[in-house]
N, C-alpha and C positions, 0 to 999 in steps of 0.2 A: 496690435493682437497680442492680449494678456495669456499668458500659458494656463490652462488647464492646470488646477491642483491635481497628484494621482489621488483620487478614493483612496483611504481603507477598508480593506477588505481580503476577501481569498477569492483564488484566479483557479478555477477548475479547468485543467486542461487535457484536451486527449493527447495524450505523447503520441505521434509519429516514433515508429520503427527505426531504429540505428543511434538515438538520441541516448544519452544519460540523464538521468535526473540534471544532473548537474550544466547540462548543454544547456537544457528548460530555463531553466533559472538564469543562464546570460543572456538567454535568449527575449526572456521577459524582461529583464532590463532595460533593455534598449524599447523593447514597445512601452511600459508602461515610463519609460524616462525617469528612474527610481534605483539609485544603489541597493535600496529594500525591499528584497524580495530572497526571501526564504520556503524552504518546500516541506512537507510534512511527509516522509518514509519517501525510498527509492522507489526503483521500477526500471527491471534492468535493459540495457541500450534493445534488447530484441523485441521486448514488449511493447506493445501500445497500449491506450487506453486513460482510466482515471489517474491523475498527479493533480496534488493539492499545494497549493502556492498561495502564501500568505503576501500581500505588498504593503509595505510601508505599515500602519502602525500592528495590522493583523499578523505581522509575524509576531508578535507578543501572544497572539493565542497558540502556533502551532505546536509548540514543547506543550500544550495543555491536552490538545485536542484527542478526544480520547476513541483513535482510528483505529479499535481493536481488530473490525471484523472486516472482510475486503472481499470480492468474490471476483471469479475469473470464468473465462470461457476460454480452453486450450485444444491443443492438438497433440496428442501423445503418443510416439512412432513405437511398437513393438517389435524389439527384435534389433537394433544397434542400441550401443551403448556408446556415450561420447565424454570427451575429458569432461566437458564444462556440462552435463545433463542435460543440455540443449543444443540446437542447430549450428551454436555458433563456433563449438570443440570439434577436433579433430575423432573419425569413429574411430574409435580401441575396439570392439567385438561387431561382428555381423552372426548374427542366428538367426535358421528358418522359422519363422512367430506362424507359420502356414497349421501349426498342432494343436495351439493356441484355440480354448473353446471361448464360447461367454460365458458358461458357468465358472472357468476358472479366472476370467476377466473380474465379474461379479466377485466372488469371494476375495481377490486378492485387492479391490475396490473396499469392500465392507475389511477389511484387514489395516486398511491406512485411514477407516473412520473414526470420530469419535476423538476424544483425548489420546494422542500418541508421543511416543519418542522418535526426534526425529534428528539425521544427523544431516547438518548442511550442507550445500554441494561445496565443493573443495577450493572451486576458482568463484569467490564471491567475496563481500565486502567483510565478514565477521574477521573480528579480531582475533587474533591467538597470539598468547605473551604480547599481546600489544603491537604485533606488525599483522596486517592484512594479510586473510589465508590466501588470496588470487597472488599475491608475490610472494608467500611462499612455495607456490606451485612452478611459478615462474624463474622463482631460482631453485629450482629444480631437490627442493627439501620435501624429505619424508617426513610426514605428521598424520596426528588423526586432529578430529575434531568432535569433543565430544556430544553426545546425541542430548535435545533438548525438547521440553515437553512445549508443545503446538497443540491444537485444536480445529479437527477438519470436521465441523459441524455440517457438512453437503459436500458429498461426491459422487456425481453422476454420471451416467456414461450415453449421450446420448446416440452415436452411431458407430457403426465400428466398419472399417474399410479395409479391402483387402488390397494391397497397393506391391511394387517389385521396387526396392530403390534402387538408384544409379550404378550399384555396382553385383545387381542383379538378384541379391536376397529375396526373399518376399517376407515381406513386413504387413502388422497390421496399423492401420492408423487409429486412434480412438479421438473422437470430438467428445470434449469432458466439462462439467461447469463443474467450480468448488466455490466453496463459501468457507473461510480460514480465519484462523485467528492469524493478529501482525506474526511478521515473524515466521510465517512458512513458506519452506521453499515449494513453486509448484514443480519444478524442474525437480526438485531429489522425492517427489511423492510421485514421477513421471519414473526414477531412474529405482525407485523401490517396489514400483509394480512392475516395470520387465525384468529385476533382477527376481522378485517373491515368481516370477512365472519362468523364470529359466532360461527369458532370452535377450535379456537385457533393455533398456528402455529410455529414450529423451524424448525433451518437451520442442515440437519444431514450432510451433507457434500458443504466442498467447496474448488474451488481451483481458486489461482489467476493467471491469465493469462497473466498480460500486467502492468507493472505502469510506465505511462507517456511513454518515447520513448522504455522503457524495457520491450522484451516480452520475452514467455518462450520458444521461439524457441534458444535464445541465452543464455539460464539458465542451470545451469549444476547443476545437485543431489552431497552430500555430497562426496558421492564413488567417483563419475568423478574427480571430483577435488581432492581428494585425490591422485589420480594417477597421473592427471595432472594437476596442478594450471593455469585453464580460467583467464586471466586478463583482463580486457578491458581497451586498455588503455588511459589512463587521457587526452590526445589531443580527441581520439574518443567519449573517454564518454562525454564530454564538448562540441562537435562538435553536440552533437546525441541532447543534455537536452536545450542549449541557441544558441541566435542567434548569429552569425558569423562578427566580424571586425578585417578585415585583416590591420596589418601596417610596414612600412619597417623599415629595421635597427636601421634608428636614431631616430624615434620614439617609436619603440622597445626600445632602451636603456634608455632612457630620462623616459619611463615609471616606468621602472625596478629600476629608481632613486625617484619615488614618483612624479615627473612632472604631473602636473593634463593637458592633455593634451584637445584640442579642440575635440568633437567627434561627430556622426555623430546620427541622432534621431533613433532609434529604438521603435516597438510598446511593446516590449518587455523587462525585466528586470531581472537577470540582462546579460552584456553582454559579451561573453568569446572573448578574443584578443589572435588573432596567427600573428608571425611572421613570418619571410623569411623559405621556405621550411616548413610551418606548424607547427613550434616551439607552442604551447601551454603556453601564458605568464604571462593570469591573467585574477581573471575576475572583470569586471567595472560596475558599474551604472553610468549615467547620473547624475549631479547636477551641474544646473545652466550652462549646454551646454559644463561641463565639465566633464572628465573622472574623476571618485571618484574610488580607487582598493580597491575592498571587498577582495582577496586575490592572492595573487602573486605564480607563479609557476617558472617563466621564469627565 
């Protein structure tokens, strides 16, 4: 029996809670029987949902994917703040949230919408002077993380539920959806919303429903992938993520030999080049009107 070669392409995983992104990559190496697996952007261990993996030659795509917009469903608990800004960390303070009004919540959400300056959570993988922020926290260091610009294009509250925390504090759970730019911390939004309302807040659940053009509908659980490895062919993945430039056979050959062809103007970069019969050839960017290859596939 001949071993089937692993196809090149993207695998859209529905990540389980409790797994790091690296855990998922390790699991996928076993499922796909290849070492050539990488991920595009991490997802916190607590969170579930869309994690984009590249297999075989598609790992070369990962660094170029403009996965700039992400969509989440989450639950924010008002009335308790934690070390990690999510349910994984120990509770630092509890304040009754019973006095919080819907008007106050809506005003707080509005203040955290649009282009904002956000201070990332301290227990995160952000590097401060070359050292991971979470490592500094564990080492007991006192430090500040500079705020950075992010865009929250949509922040909506779907449900408000009053509850009682384990320590007896009256809390409020908000079911929210967020569409935001890459690099936005949803748990930092939870922290800042709670702080703005004077009661503290943290994230208790998070599900990523979309990364760039790849949605939860296309995602498969690790168990499903173990049963049947579903790989989005590299040509389909490129067509979904990049502007498309069709070339004829002659130009396809020239491009494959590193010739810098004249190329049309595109509003976004990089551009995916397709030859006859939809063959995915390369990712290119325009440089002085010519196509400069970033990665060649065909």
